C-alpha positions as CSV (number, residue, x, y, z in Angstrom):
1,M,0.0,0.0,0.0
2,P,1.5,3.4,-1.0
3,G,2.4,5.4,2.0
4,N,4.5,8.4,1.1
5,A,3.2,11.3,-0.9
6,A,5.2,10.4,-4.0
7,E,3.4,7.0,-4.2
8,R,-0.1,8.3,-3.3
9,V,-2.8,8.8,-6.0
10,Q,-3.2,12.5,-6.7
11,V,-6.8,13.6,-6.9
12,V,-8.6,16.7,-8.2
13,F,-12.2,16.9,-6.9
14,A,-14.9,19.1,-8.4
15,E,-18.3,19.4,-6.8
16,D,-20.6,22.4,-6.5
17,H,-22.6,21.1,-3.5
18,E,-20.7,22.4,-0.5
19,L,-21.8,19.7,2.0
20,F,-21.0,16.8,-0.3
21,R,-17.7,18.4,-1.3
22,A,-16.7,18.9,2.3
23,G,-17.5,15.3,3.2
24,M,-15.5,13.9,0.2
25,V,-12.6,16.2,0.9
26,R,-12.4,14.7,4.4
27,A,-12.7,11.2,3.1
28,I,-10.0,11.7,0.5
29,A,-7.7,13.4,3.0
30,A,-8.2,10.5,5.5
31,H,-7.4,7.8,2.9
32,P,-3.8,6.6,3.1
33,E,-3.5,6.0,-0.6
34,L,-5.0,9.3,-1.8
35,E,-3.7,12.9,-1.9
36,L,-6.1,15.7,-2.6
37,V,-4.1,18.2,-4.8
38,A,-7.0,20.5,-5.6
39,E,-10.7,21.0,-5.2
40,A,-13.1,23.1,-7.2
41,S,-16.7,24.2,-7.1
42,N,-17.2,24.4,-10.9
43,G,-16.0,22.8,-14.1
44,V,-13.9,25.7,-15.4
45,D,-11.8,25.8,-12.2
46,A,-11.5,22.0,-12.1
47,L,-10.2,21.9,-15.7
48,A,-7.6,24.6,-14.9
49,A,-6.4,22.6,-11.9
50,I,-6.3,19.3,-14.0
51,E,-4.3,21.0,-16.7
52,R,-1.9,22.6,-14.2
53,L,-1.4,19.6,-11.9
54,N,-2.0,16.6,-14.2
55,P,-3.2,14.4,-11.3
56,H,-3.7,10.6,-11.6
57,V,-7.5,10.9,-11.1
58,A,-10.2,13.6,-11.1
59,L,-13.5,13.0,-9.3
60,I,-16.0,15.2,-11.2
61,D,-19.7,15.9,-10.6
62,V,-21.8,15.5,-13.7
63,R,-23.9,18.6,-13.0
64,M,-21.8,21.8,-12.3
65,P,-21.9,25.4,-13.2
66,G,-19.6,26.8,-15.9
67,M,-18.8,23.5,-17.5
68,D,-20.6,20.2,-16.7
69,G,-18.7,17.0,-15.9
70,L,-19.2,15.4,-19.4
71,E,-17.8,18.5,-21.1
72,L,-14.9,18.6,-18.7
73,C,-14.3,14.9,-19.3
74,R,-14.2,15.4,-23.0
75,S,-11.7,18.3,-22.6
76,V,-9.4,16.2,-20.5
77,T,-9.5,13.2,-22.8
78,D,-9.1,15.2,-26.0
79,R,-6.2,17.3,-24.7
80,Q,-3.0,17.3,-26.8
81,P,-0.5,16.5,-25.5
82,P,-2.5,13.9,-23.6
83,L,-2.9,14.2,-19.8
84,R,-2.4,11.1,-17.6
85,T,-5.6,12.1,-15.6
86,R,-8.4,9.6,-15.6
87,V,-11.9,11.0,-14.9
88,V,-14.3,9.4,-12.6
89,L,-17.8,11.0,-12.9
90,V,-20.2,11.2,-9.9
91,T,-23.9,12.0,-10.0
92,A,-26.8,12.3,-7.6
93,F,-29.3,11.5,-10.4
94,P,-28.9,7.9,-11.7
95,D,-31.0,8.7,-14.8
96,E,-29.0,11.8,-15.6
97,V,-26.3,10.2,-17.6
98,S,-25.8,6.6,-18.8
99,H,-22.7,4.6,-18.5
100,A,-22.4,4.6,-22.3
101,E,-22.5,8.5,-22.3
102,A,-19.9,8.6,-19.6
103,A,-17.6,6.2,-21.5
104,E,-18.1,8.1,-24.8
105,A,-17.0,11.3,-23.0
106,G,-13.9,9.5,-21.7
107,A,-14.8,8.6,-18.1
108,V,-13.3,5.5,-16.6
109,R,-16.1,5.2,-14.0
110,L,-19.6,6.6,-13.2
111,L,-20.5,6.5,-9.6
112,G,-23.7,7.5,-7.7
113,K,-23.5,9.9,-4.8
114,Q,-25.6,7.4,-2.8
115,G,-22.5,5.2,-2.5
116,S,-20.3,5.5,0.5
117,R,-17.4,7.8,0.6
118,A,-15.1,4.9,1.3
119,Q,-16.4,3.1,-1.8
120,M,-15.7,6.2,-3.9
121,C,-12.2,6.5,-2.5
122,A,-11.6,2.8,-3.3
123,E,-12.8,3.5,-6.9
124,L,-10.3,6.4,-7.2
125,V,-7.4,4.1,-6.1
126,A,-8.6,1.3,-8.5
127,S,-8.9,3.7,-11.4
128,A,-5.3,4.9,-10.9
129,Q,-4.0,1.3,-10.5
130,R,-5.7,0.3,-13.8
131,T,-4.0,3.2,-15.5
132,R,-0.6,2.3,-14.0
133,L,-1.0,-1.3,-15.2
134,R,-1.9,-0.1,-18.6
135,L,1.1,2.1,-18.8
136,A,3.4,-0.6,-17.5
137,S,2.1,-3.1,-20.1
138,Q,1.8,-0.6,-22.9
139,Q,-1.7,-1.8,-23.8
140,P,-4.1,0.6,-25.5
141,E,-5.9,2.9,-23.1
142,A,-9.4,2.2,-24.4
143,S,-9.4,-1.5,-23.6
144,H,-9.2,-0.8,-19.8
145,D,-11.4,2.2,-19.8
146,E,-14.2,0.5,-21.8
147,A,-13.9,-2.7,-19.8
148,S,-14.2,-0.7,-16.6
149,L,-17.5,0.9,-17.6
150,A,-18.8,-2.2,-19.3
151,D,-18.5,-4.1,-16.1
152,Q,-20.9,-1.8,-14.4
153,G,-24.5,-2.9,-14.6
154,A,-25.8,0.0,-12.4
155,L,-24.5,2.9,-10.6
156,D,-22.1,1.9,-7.8
């Protein structure tokens, strides 16, 4: 298990709902494998942080002011040169976006806010680990990302 800051999964978190953001920030900060490097309350600020910091993972709310999560996800995945950041989308409304829409935008996971904070943190670690495995084996990125979303039958 990674322990020092150099080995921890760097996370940018974007959420416009203050109470949910505060709770997730505490959960990420308390997780031994995660390091919160930036938080934002809107998509524009989140994208700026992702471009500046190039974290391993970004946990992004689907519905935000300025730029929604799907648009932000497309911006991250279409960026040239490419960023290492993998986007995990989160939503309070299970019918708001489908897993197929999330995958098409470039997300590696789509989570429901009704899940536990511990479960969301575990998903962030798992998303970063899948990316590290892909990079180590030099396999195409899409195979892992598509498999990740394809394995999900319903929101976690």
